[in-house]
Every structure is written in structure tokens, then in C-alpha cells.
C-alpha positions in Angstrom: -8.0 2.9 1.0 -7.3 3.5 -2.3 -7.8 1.9 -5.8 -5.5 3.4 -9.4 -6.5 2.1 -11.9 -4.2 2.3 -15.1 -3.5 2.0 -18.7 -0.1 0.6 -19.4 1.4 0.0 -23.2 3.9 -1.9 -24.0 2.5 -5.4 -22.4 2.2 -7.2 -25.6 3.1 -10.7 -24.1 2.2 -12.7 -20.4 5.5 -12.3 -19.6 5.2 -8.5 -19.9 2.2 -9.2 -17.8 3.9 -11.0 -15.1 7.2 -8.4 -15.0 5.0 -4.9 -13.8 3.3 -7.3 -11.5 6.2 -8.1 -9.6 7.1 -4.5 -9.8 4.0 -3.5 -8.2 5.2 -6.1 -5.8 8.1 -3.9 -4.9 6.4 -0.7 -3.8 5.2 0.2 -0.8 2.0 0.9 0.4 0.6 -1.1 -2.7 -2.2 -3.8 -1.1 -3.1 -5.6 -4.1 -2.6 -5.7 -7.9 -4.4 -7.4 -10.5 -2.7 -6.7 -14.6 -4.8 -7.8 -17.3 -3.5 -7.4 -21.3 -2.8 -3.3 -21.4 -4.1 -2.6 -17.5 -3.8 -3.0 -13.8 -6.4 -2.3 -10.9 -4.0 -1.2 -8.3 -5.4 -1.0 -3.8 -2.7 0.8 -2.0 -2.7 3.1 1.2 -2.4 6.5 -0.5 0.6 7.2 0.0 2.0 5.5 -3.7 2.0 8.5 -5.9 1.4 8.5 -9.1 5.0 8.0 -10.0 5.7 5.6 -8.1 3.7 3.5 -10.3 4.9 4.6 -13.3 8.8 3.7 -12.3 7.1 0.4 -11.6 5.8 -0.1 -14.6 8.6 1.6 -15.5 10.8 -1.3 -14.4 8.8 -3.8 -16.3 9.6 -2.9 -19.7 6.3 -0.6 -19.9 5.2 2.7 -19.9 2.0 3.9 -17.9 -0.4 5.6 -20.2 -3.0 7.0 -17.6 -4.1 7.0 -14.6 -7.6 6.6 -12.9 -7.8 7.0 -8.8 -10.8 6.4 -6.9 -11.3 6.0 -2.8 -13.4 2.9 -1.3 -15.0 3.4 1.2 -13.8 0.2 4.3 -16.5 -1.9 4.0 -17.6 -3.8 7.3 
């Protein structure tokens, strides 16, 4: 599993947070997303690209500023 920590601009109201969260639901490979004002943490299966995340954020009317990826080992 991979986790992407995103910095997002243009999220100035709660409706923008909801719009970004909803947009991530349409990205194949995303299993979980936590969206807060100014950023998000997205868990995915490794097939999700930065471009796919940027497109989802743009669909919600915001802009992806930065991405930091990490790989998490599965817990037993």
C-alpha cells in the first residue's frame, strides 16, 4: 500500500473539502482519503499517479501544489 500526502491550494471552504474528497472516490486504486483544509492524505494501491491525483483535485476546482509519497508495509 502507498500513501500520498498532498498539499492543495484553493480549498477555502468546507464545500471545497467535500468536493476534493468526492473527486478522489472516482480515482481507480484509491482505497481511502482524508481531506482537510489545505491538504489530503490518500491511501492507494500503487497504481495511482501524481497526474491522476492532480486531475481529481482540479476537477474539484483546486490545485495540487505538492505530493510526498510513502510506502506502508501491511500490518499483520
